C-alpha positions as CSV (number, residue, x, y, z in Angstrom):
1,M,0.2,0.0,-0.2
2,E,3.0,1.8,1.1
3,R,4.6,1.9,-2.5
4,E,1.1,2.1,-4.4
5,H,0.9,5.6,-2.4
6,F,4.5,6.6,-3.3
7,S,3.4,6.3,-7.3
8,K,0.7,7.7,-7.3
9,Q,2.6,10.8,-5.7
10,Y,5.2,10.6,-8.1
11,D,2.9,10.3,-11.2
12,A,0.8,13.5,-9.6
13,E,4.3,15.5,-9.0
14,L,5.1,14.7,-13.1
15,N,1.7,15.6,-14.0
16,A,2.2,18.8,-12.6
17,I,5.3,19.7,-14.4
18,R,3.4,18.8,-17.7
19,E,0.5,21.2,-16.7
20,K,2.7,23.5,-15.9
21,L,4.3,23.1,-18.8
22,L,1.3,23.7,-21.0
23,E,0.0,26.7,-19.3
24,M,3.4,28.1,-19.8
25,G,3.1,27.2,-23.4
26,G,-0.5,28.9,-23.7
27,K,1.0,32.0,-22.5
28,V,3.7,32.2,-24.5
29,E,1.1,31.4,-27.7
30,V,-0.7,34.5,-26.4
31,M,2.1,36.6,-26.6
32,I,2.9,35.6,-29.8
33,T,-0.7,36.5,-30.9
34,N,-0.6,39.8,-29.0
35,A,2.7,40.4,-30.3
36,M,1.9,40.4,-33.5
37,K,-1.4,42.1,-32.9
38,S,0.2,44.8,-31.9
39,V,2.3,45.8,-35.0
40,V,-0.2,44.8,-37.4
41,E,-3.0,47.3,-35.4
42,R,-0.5,49.8,-34.5
43,D,-1.5,48.8,-31.0
44,T,1.0,51.0,-28.8
45,P,-1.2,50.1,-25.3
46,L,-1.2,45.9,-26.4
47,A,2.6,46.0,-26.9
48,E,3.2,47.6,-23.5
49,E,0.5,45.4,-22.0
50,T,2.6,42.5,-23.5
51,I,6.0,43.4,-22.4
52,A,4.6,43.6,-19.1
53,F,3.0,40.4,-19.1
54,D,6.8,38.5,-19.9
55,H,7.3,38.8,-16.3
56,Q,4.2,36.0,-15.7
57,I,6.2,33.6,-17.9
58,N,9.7,33.9,-16.2
59,G,7.4,33.5,-13.0
60,L,5.9,30.2,-14.5
61,E,9.9,29.4,-15.7
62,M,11.7,29.6,-11.9
63,E,8.5,27.6,-10.6
64,I,8.9,24.2,-13.1
65,D,12.7,24.6,-12.7
66,E,11.9,24.1,-9.1
67,K,9.4,21.7,-9.2
68,C,11.9,19.4,-11.5
69,L,14.9,19.8,-9.4
70,E,12.4,18.9,-6.2
71,V,11.8,15.7,-8.0
72,L,15.2,15.1,-9.2
73,A,16.6,15.4,-5.4
74,R,13.6,13.6,-4.2
75,R,12.7,10.6,-6.7
76,Q,15.6,10.1,-8.1
77,P,13.9,9.2,-11.5
78,A,15.6,6.9,-13.6
79,A,15.4,5.9,-17.5
80,R,12.3,7.1,-19.6
81,D,11.5,9.7,-16.6
82,L,14.7,11.4,-15.9
83,R,14.8,12.4,-19.8
84,F,11.4,13.6,-19.1
85,I,12.5,16.1,-16.3
86,T,16.0,17.0,-17.7
87,L,14.1,17.9,-21.1
88,A,11.2,19.9,-19.2
89,L,14.5,21.8,-17.6
90,K,15.7,22.5,-20.9
91,I,12.1,23.0,-23.1
92,V,11.0,25.8,-20.0
93,T,14.4,27.7,-21.3
94,D,13.5,27.7,-24.8
95,L,9.6,29.0,-23.7
96,E,11.2,31.7,-21.6
97,R,13.1,32.8,-24.5
98,I,10.3,32.8,-26.6
99,G,8.9,34.8,-24.0
100,D,12.0,37.1,-25.0
101,Q,11.1,37.4,-28.7
102,C,7.7,38.5,-28.4
103,T,9.1,41.4,-26.1
104,N,11.6,42.6,-28.5
105,I,8.7,42.3,-31.2
106,C,6.6,44.6,-29.3
107,K,9.3,46.9,-28.4
108,R,10.2,47.5,-31.6
109,A,6.3,48.0,-32.5
110,R,5.9,50.5,-29.8
111,E,8.7,52.7,-31.8
112,L,7.3,52.2,-35.2
113,N,4.0,52.9,-34.3
114,A,5.0,56.2,-33.5
115,E,6.3,56.4,-37.5
116,P,4.3,56.7,-40.5
117,P,3.4,52.9,-41.5
118,L,6.0,51.6,-44.3
119,K,3.8,48.9,-45.8
120,P,0.6,46.7,-45.0
121,F,1.9,43.6,-43.1
122,I,1.0,40.6,-45.0
123,D,3.7,38.1,-44.8
124,M,4.7,38.5,-41.1
125,P,1.7,37.5,-39.8
126,R,1.2,34.8,-41.8
127,M,4.8,33.7,-40.4
128,A,3.6,34.8,-36.7
129,L,0.6,31.8,-37.4
130,A,3.1,29.4,-38.6
131,A,5.2,29.8,-35.6
132,S,2.8,30.1,-32.9
133,K,1.2,26.5,-34.1
134,M,4.7,25.1,-34.2
135,V,5.2,25.9,-30.3
136,K,1.6,24.4,-30.2
137,E,2.5,21.4,-31.5
138,A,5.8,20.6,-30.2
139,L,4.3,20.7,-26.3
140,D,1.5,18.8,-27.9
141,A,4.4,16.1,-28.9
142,F,6.1,16.6,-25.7
143,V,3.3,16.1,-23.7
144,R,1.8,13.0,-25.8
145,A,5.1,11.7,-26.5
146,D,4.7,11.8,-30.6
147,A,7.8,11.7,-32.1
148,D,5.6,11.9,-35.7
149,L,4.4,15.3,-34.5
150,A,7.8,16.4,-33.2
151,I,9.4,15.3,-36.6
152,K,6.6,17.4,-38.6
153,V,7.4,20.6,-36.2
154,C,11.1,20.4,-37.5
155,T,10.1,20.2,-41.1
156,D,7.6,22.9,-40.6
157,D,10.5,25.3,-39.7
158,Q,11.1,25.8,-43.4
159,V,8.1,27.4,-43.6
160,V,9.0,30.2,-41.5
161,D,12.7,30.1,-42.6
162,D,11.4,30.9,-46.2
163,L,8.9,33.7,-44.9
164,N,11.5,35.5,-43.3
165,E,13.7,35.2,-46.5
166,Q,10.7,36.7,-48.3
167,I,10.5,39.9,-46.5
168,Q,14.0,40.4,-45.9
169,R,14.2,40.9,-50.0
170,E,11.1,42.7,-50.2
171,L,12.5,45.2,-47.2
172,L,15.9,45.8,-49.1
173,T,13.8,46.7,-52.3
174,F,12.4,49.3,-49.8
175,M,15.6,50.7,-48.6
176,L,17.3,50.8,-51.9
177,S,14.5,52.2,-53.6
178,D,14.3,55.1,-50.8
179,P,16.9,55.6,-47.9
180,K,14.0,57.2,-46.2
181,T,12.4,53.6,-45.2
182,I,15.7,52.5,-43.8
183,S,15.2,53.0,-40.1
184,R,11.5,51.4,-40.2
185,A,12.5,48.7,-42.6
186,I,15.8,47.9,-40.2
187,K,12.9,47.3,-37.4
188,I,10.5,45.3,-39.5
189,N,13.5,43.0,-40.3
190,Y,14.5,42.7,-36.8
191,M,10.8,42.0,-35.9
192,S,11.0,38.8,-38.6
193,K,13.8,37.6,-37.2
194,C,12.6,37.3,-33.4
195,L,9.5,35.7,-35.3
196,E,12.4,32.9,-37.0
197,R,13.9,32.5,-33.5
198,I,10.7,31.6,-32.2
199,A,10.5,29.1,-34.8
200,D,13.6,28.1,-33.9
201,H,13.1,27.3,-30.4
202,A,10.3,25.1,-31.1
203,T,12.4,23.1,-33.2
204,N,14.8,22.7,-30.4
205,I,11.8,21.5,-28.3
206,S,10.7,19.0,-31.2
207,E,14.0,17.2,-31.2
208,M,14.1,17.3,-27.9
209,V,11.1,15.3,-27.7
210,I,12.5,12.8,-30.3
211,F,15.2,12.3,-27.9
212,M,13.1,11.5,-25.0
213,V,10.8,9.2,-27.0
214,K,13.4,7.4,-29.3
215,G,16.7,8.3,-27.2
216,K,18.2,9.5,-30.5
217,D,19.5,12.9,-30.7
218,I,18.7,14.9,-34.3
219,R,19.7,18.0,-33.5
220,H,21.8,19.6,-36.9
221,T,20.7,16.7,-39.0
222,I,17.4,17.5,-40.3
223,A,17.5,19.1,-43.8
């Protein structure tokens, strides 16, 4: 009976970590959406609100880290559970950095909103939507231990990379044709790079999921 009680407590602790990671992921997805909305709709108050929201992401990072370290110290997990805990510690870092990238986007949005618009935003919202979907699916893959979904996220990264290159080419055209656009174009390019990094973090999570499920490290091997 004591062993069964221990097992139930242990499972509950692992589930609590999963739930907190999903909560953190959900908040990060909201940040991506709101960051892009502040850009497209030129909504400076929303940009400020999103920047302030990042403290919740930082708080969850610390909470999850503490839960993981407590389980490592008290339960001394082995095999797959050990991989789960160690990867959770890495994943929470990627999620925190995604929050930082959203904050960076909002800071540039705040500056751009004080200037005349350069162009309508078409590709960047598509890029944000694709990156946000990658984050969600990467976390779903982690929770469900779904290696196939994780592989899909890794390959979807190319969509975001292609959109980023397209945006850079378009911005270069603006800058060459009118030097007055350079400052705004650089800020837009910076935001596009932030979205590309968000997708890269989702890819990192997915690569770790594949390692957790298959015990195979595929980092730097997917074309």
